[in-house]
N, C-alpha and C positions, 0 to 999 in steps of 0.2 A: 504494500500500500504506500502510496506517495505521501510525503509530508506536505508538499505544496504542489498545486496544479493550477493552470490557467482556467478561468471560467469560460464557458462557451459564449455567454453574453454578459456584459458588465451589469452589475447590480445597480438599477436606476435609483433606488432609495439612497444607497451609499454615495453615489455620484451627486445627488442633489444635496446631501449633507456636506459633501466636499465643496460644492459651490458656495454654500453659506459660510463654511469655514475659511474659504479663500477671501471673503470680503474683509475679514479682520486685518490681515497684513496689508492688503491693498489700501484699505482706509488709512492705516497707519502711515504707509508710504506717501499717500496723497496729502494728508494733513500735517505730517510731521509729529504726530502724537500717537504712540503705541499704547494700547490698553489691553488688559486681560479680561477674561470672562468673570462674571460675578457682579453682584449688586454693590452699591457703594458701601463699603465696610472693610472688614479685615482681608477679604480675598481680592478686592479690586485694586489694580495697579495701573498707573498711567504715567508714562515717561515721554517727555518731549525730546525731540532731536537736538534742539539748541541747548537745553539745560543738562540732560544726561544722555549723551550719545551712546555710551557703552551699554547702558541698560536698555535703551531704545532698540539698538541693533540685536541685542540678545533676545528680547521679546519678539521681534520680527522673525528672527531665525527659528525660535521655538514654534511660533505659529506656522511658519512655512514647513517645518518638519512634521508637525501634526497634520497639516493639510496633505503633504506628500504621502504620509502613512495612510490616511483615509482614502486617497485616490488609489493607492496600491491595493487596499482591501476590496475595492470595487472590481478589480480585475483578477484577483488571486483568491483561491479557495484553499482551505486546510482540511483535507479529508481525513487525515490521521487523527487530528484533534476532535473532529466531529464523531468519528468512530469510537474513540476512547470515551467521549462524553455519553454516547448512547449505551456503551457497555456499562459505564458507571451507574447510569439511571436504571438499567436492567438489574444490576446487582443490588441496588438500593431497594428496588421493588420486591426482589426475591428474599432478601435478608434484611428486613427493616431494623431489627434490634441491633445487629452488628453494625450496620451502616450508621445509625443514629448515635450509638455509643462512640464510634470512631470519629464521626463528624463533629459532634458537640462536646465530647469529653477528651478524647485522646489528642486530637489535632490542636485545640487551644492550649493544652498542657505542654505539648511539644514546642509550639511556637513561643510560649512564654519562657520555657526553659532555654531555648536557643537564644532568645533575646537577653535573658539574664546572663547566660554564658558569654555572649559577645560583650556585654558590659563589663564582665569580670576580666576577660582576656585582654580587651583593649583599654582597661582601666579608665572607663568613662564614669564621671560622677555627676 
């Protein structure tokens, strides 16, 4: 089974989302002010080309990379990931107790343990 394969037809929904995402860096290039998604608050960022050129270009590059990734998703499919997801759902439906114990008990414990281990190894306080 292939990991990546070309789609026979591009996904029109993903392409339409990519058109909307392309408007953000284009608007930033036209106006000289790059902004990120989010309402006015902690997640909203706005950088002018004249005031902060490094942050402006960084934000434009990030938005361009996100746009390129979304365009790639319109033309590429991942059959191996889709197959693994379907197998996981089938296993979950057949073995509900094991699946729920693993998903809601073991996985969080392992993630927290790895996080604490990384804090200890890298001596982050």
